[in-house]
C-alpha positions in Angstrom: 23.9 -2.2 -18.7 25.9 0.6 -17.1 26.9 0.4 -13.5 25.0 3.6 -12.8 21.8 2.2 -14.3 22.2 -1.1 -12.4 22.7 0.9 -9.2 19.5 2.9 -9.8 17.5 -0.3 -10.4 18.8 -1.9 -7.3 17.9 1.2 -5.3 14.3 1.0 -6.5 14.2 -2.6 -5.5 15.6 -1.7 -2.1 13.1 1.1 -1.6 10.2 -1.2 -2.6 11.4 -3.8 0.0 11.4 -1.1 2.7 7.9 0.0 1.8 6.6 -3.6 1.9 8.3 -4.2 5.3 6.9 -1.0 6.7 3.4 -1.8 5.5 3.3 -5.5 6.7 5.5 -5.0 9.8 7.5 -8.1 9.2 10.5 -9.1 7.1 9.2 -12.7 6.6 5.8 -11.4 5.5 7.4 -9.0 3.1 9.6 -11.8 1.7 6.4 -13.9 1.0 4.8 -11.0 -0.8 7.9 -10.2 -2.8 8.5 -13.9 -3.5 12.1 -13.8 -2.3 14.0 -15.3 0.7 13.9 -13.3 3.9 17.7 -12.9 3.6 17.1 -11.0 0.4 14.8 -8.6 2.1 17.3 -8.1 4.9 20.0 -7.4 2.4 17.9 -4.9 0.4 17.1 -3.0 3.6 20.7 -2.9 4.7 21.8 -1.6 1.2 19.2 1.1 1.4 20.3 2.1 4.9 23.9 2.3 3.6 22.7 4.4 0.7 20.9 7.0 2.9 23.6 6.7 5.7 21.1 6.0 8.5 19.1 3.3 10.1 15.6 3.0 8.9 14.2 0.0 10.8 14.9 -1.3 14.3 14.1 -5.0 15.0 13.5 -6.3 18.5 11.9 -9.4 20.1 8.6 -7.5 20.1 8.7 -6.8 16.3 10.0 -3.9 14.3 9.6 -0.2 14.3 10.7 2.6 11.9 13.3 4.9 13.2 12.6 8.7 13.0 14.6 8.7 9.8 12.5 5.9 8.5 9.3 7.7 9.4 10.5 10.8 7.7 11.6 9.1 4.5 8.6 6.8 4.2 6.2 9.3 2.5 9.1 10.4 0.1 9.8 6.8 -0.9 6.0 6.3 -1.5 6.0 9.3 -3.8 9.0 8.0 -5.7 7.4 4.6 -6.3 4.0 6.1 -7.2 5.7 8.4 -9.8 7.6 5.5 -11.3 4.4 3.5 -11.4 2.7 6.3 -13.3 5.5 6.4 -15.8 5.0 2.7 -16.6 1.3 3.0 -17.0 -0.1 3.8 -20.5 -2.5 6.6 -19.8 -3.6 7.1 -23.4 -7.0 6.3 -24.8 -7.5 3.5 -27.2 -7.5 4.0 -31.0 -11.3 4.0 -30.9 -11.3 6.8 -28.4 -12.2 4.6 -25.5 -10.5 4.8 -22.1 -8.0 2.2 -21.2 -6.6 1.5 -17.7 -6.9 -0.4 -14.5 -8.4 1.2 -11.3 -7.8 -0.4 -7.9 -10.6 0.8 -5.5 -11.1 0.5 -1.7 -14.7 0.9 -0.7 -16.8 0.3 2.5 -18.5 -3.1 2.8 -22.1 -2.3 3.4 -22.7 0.7 1.2 -20.8 -1.0 -1.7 -22.8 -4.2 -1.4 -26.1 -2.3 -1.4 -25.4 0.6 -3.7 -21.9 1.5 -4.9 -21.3 -2.0 -6.4 -24.0 -1.2 -9.0 -22.4 2.1 -9.9 -19.0 0.4 -10.3 -20.6 -2.2 -12.6 -22.4 0.5 -14.6 -19.1 2.4 -15.1 -17.3 -0.7 -16.2 -20.1 -1.6 -18.6 -19.8 1.9 -20.1 -16.0 1.7 -20.3 -15.3 -1.9 -21.3 -11.5 -1.3 -21.8 -11.2 -0.3 -18.1 -10.6 -3.0 -15.6 -11.7 -2.5 -12.0 -10.5 -4.1 -8.8 -12.8 -3.4 -5.8 -11.6 -4.2 -2.3 -14.2 -4.1 0.4 -12.7 -2.7 3.6 -14.1 -0.5 6.4 -11.0 0.9 8.0 -9.4 4.2 7.0 -6.9 3.8 4.3 -4.2 6.0 2.8 -4.3 5.2 -0.9 -0.7 6.1 -1.4 0.5 3.7 1.3 -1.6 0.8 0.2 -1.5 1.2 -3.5 -5.1 2.2 -4.2 -6.0 4.5 -7.1 -9.2 5.6 -5.4 -10.6 5.2 -1.9 -14.2 5.7 -1.0 -15.1 6.3 2.6 -17.0 8.4 5.1 -14.3 8.9 7.8 -12.7 12.3 8.4 -9.1 11.2 7.8 -7.1 13.1 5.2 -3.6 12.5 3.9 -0.7 14.4 2.4 -0.6 14.4 -1.4 -4.1 12.9 -1.5 -7.1 14.8 -2.9 -10.4 14.7 -1.0 -13.5 14.8 -3.3 -16.9 15.2 -1.5 -19.6 13.0 -3.0 -22.7 13.4 -0.8 -23.7 13.7 2.8 -23.8 10.4 4.7 -26.7 10.8 7.2 -26.5 8.7 10.4 -29.2 7.9 13.0 -29.0 6.9 16.6 -31.6 4.3 17.3 -32.7 1.2 19.2 -35.6 -1.3 19.4 -38.6 -0.2 21.4 -38.1 -3.2 23.6 -34.7 -1.9 24.8 -36.4 0.9 26.8 -38.4 -1.7 28.8 -35.4 -2.2 30.9 -33.4 1.0 30.4 -34.5 4.6 30.9 -34.5 6.7 27.7 -31.5 9.0 27.6 -32.2 12.7 27.7 -28.7 14.0 26.9 -25.8 12.4 25.0 -23.9 12.1 28.4 -26.6 9.6 29.5 -25.3 7.1 27.0 -22.4 6.1 29.3 -25.0 4.1 31.3 -26.4 2.4 28.2 -25.5 -0.7 26.2 -24.0 0.5 22.9 -23.3 -1.3 19.6 -20.5 0.2 17.6 -19.1 0.2 14.1 -15.8 1.3 12.5 -17.1 4.7 11.4 -17.6 6.1 14.9 -16.0 3.5 17.2 -16.7 4.3 20.8 -16.5 8.1 20.4 -19.9 9.4 19.4 -20.1 13.1 18.2 -23.2 15.2 18.8 -24.3 18.8 18.2 -25.8 20.6 21.2 -27.1 24.1 21.8 -23.8 24.8 23.4 -21.7 23.3 20.6 -20.2 20.0 19.6 -19.8 17.3 22.3 -18.3 13.8 22.1 -19.3 11.0 24.4 -17.2 7.9 25.1 -19.6 5.0 25.1 -19.3 1.4 26.3 -19.4 -1.1 23.4 -21.3 -4.2 24.1 -21.1 -5.4 20.5 -18.7 -4.2 17.7 -18.7 -5.2 14.0 -17.3 -3.7 10.8 -20.5 -4.2 8.9 -23.5 -2.1 9.7 -25.9 -4.9 8.8 -24.5 -7.1 11.5 -25.1 -4.3 14.1 -28.6 -3.7 12.7 -29.5 -7.2 13.5 -28.3 -6.8 17.1 -30.2 -3.5 17.4 -33.4 -5.1 16.2 -33.1 -7.7 18.9 -32.9 -5.1 21.6 -29.2 -5.4 22.5 -28.8 -1.7 22.8 -28.4 1.6 20.9 -26.3 2.2 17.8 -25.4 4.8 15.2 -26.3 3.4 11.8 -26.6 4.9 8.3 -30.0 6.4 7.7 -30.4 4.4 4.5 -29.9 1.1 6.4 -32.5 1.8 9.1 -35.1 4.0 7.3 -37.6 1.1 6.7 -37.3 -0.1 10.3 -37.9 3.4 11.6 -41.0 3.9 9.4 -42.3 0.5 10.4 -41.8 1.1 14.1 -39.3 -1.7 14.5 -36.8 0.8 15.6 -37.1 4.2 17.3 -34.8 7.3 17.1 -32.9 8.2 20.2 -31.8 11.8 21.2 -33.6 13.5 18.3 -32.9 16.9 19.9 -29.1 16.3 19.6 -28.2 15.7 15.9 -25.1 13.7 15.1 -22.2 15.4 13.5 -22.4 15.5 9.7 -20.3 13.0 7.8 -19.6 13.0 4.1 -19.1 10.1 1.7 -16.0 11.1 -0.3 -13.4 9.9 -2.7 -9.7 10.1 -1.9 -7.3 10.0 -4.9 -3.5 10.3 -4.8 -2.7 13.7 -6.4 -0.3 12.0 -8.8 -3.1 9.8 -10.2 -5.7 12.4 -10.7 -4.7 12.9 -14.4 -5.0 9.2 -15.3 -8.0 9.0 -17.7 -9.6 5.9 -16.1 -9.3 7.4 -12.6 -10.4 10.9 -13.8 -13.5 9.5 -15.6 -14.5 7.2 -12.6 -14.3 10.2 -10.2 -16.4 12.3 -12.6 -18.9 9.4 -12.9 -19.2 9.0 -9.1 -19.6 12.8 -8.6 -22.4 12.9 -11.3 -24.2 10.0 -9.8 -24.0 11.1 -6.1 -23.7 14.9 -5.8 -27.1 15.7 -7.1 -28.7 12.9 -5.1 -27.3 10.1 -3.0 -27.3 6.5 -4.5 -29.8 5.3 -1.8 -33.5 6.1 -1.7 -34.3 9.4 -0.1 
């Protein structure tokens, strides 16, 4: 092997070490993931810094941070590794005309457990040469940074070099149990919520957005109970712990049965969309492209939950 080729391979290893350290925030954690000694990770980062002639990471007793140069180079290194990954993946179809490939998916916990899981299973059944890895996670994820081929979510976040593909609206409802208003006055305006017990989820957190006749308004509420699964919050709401914003599909039966009541009907919540996020560089992979087309076909005409 020529010295030039060996240098290129070492640089790729060094870049990968930097990306893992940046993602995990720890040299020792990166060493465990890479299955090497911490000294090897340190050496690779040092060599990369020598190659780019600048410090990329600063370590202190409180942890590590990326330098401005490290922050600036991080997305470029991510693109380099993603492009290399694409070169090493066989994106052709099989000799029988079937699609091959592996798709790593991040998807929200509740909606995947109730609805999207069935769609992923149907897609895999129809494409037996495709393998799927579905990771249930409710936080916002940049698919380029965390090595996902496709991210499904309802949060408004968008990222450079990532394509946003709207799937369907994701209706939300502010509600509570009738018993809750036995001890609390019913709010008349979103601003009244600051005096109420609120149960919060990852999607909205403690900043709740409403539409009013005078325009959009956001209210910072006090969270009494927080969870990253809407079904956990639903149980708390049913027991009268407070008010919460929950997906309409999750509370519809409780609303129809009177176990829950809507709150502030005159002030609709901001519209959220369920969408797919795909790294631009992966949009042409047949397995990813077909999965996106399948999800669009099964959600854009009507959402996967009962209307």
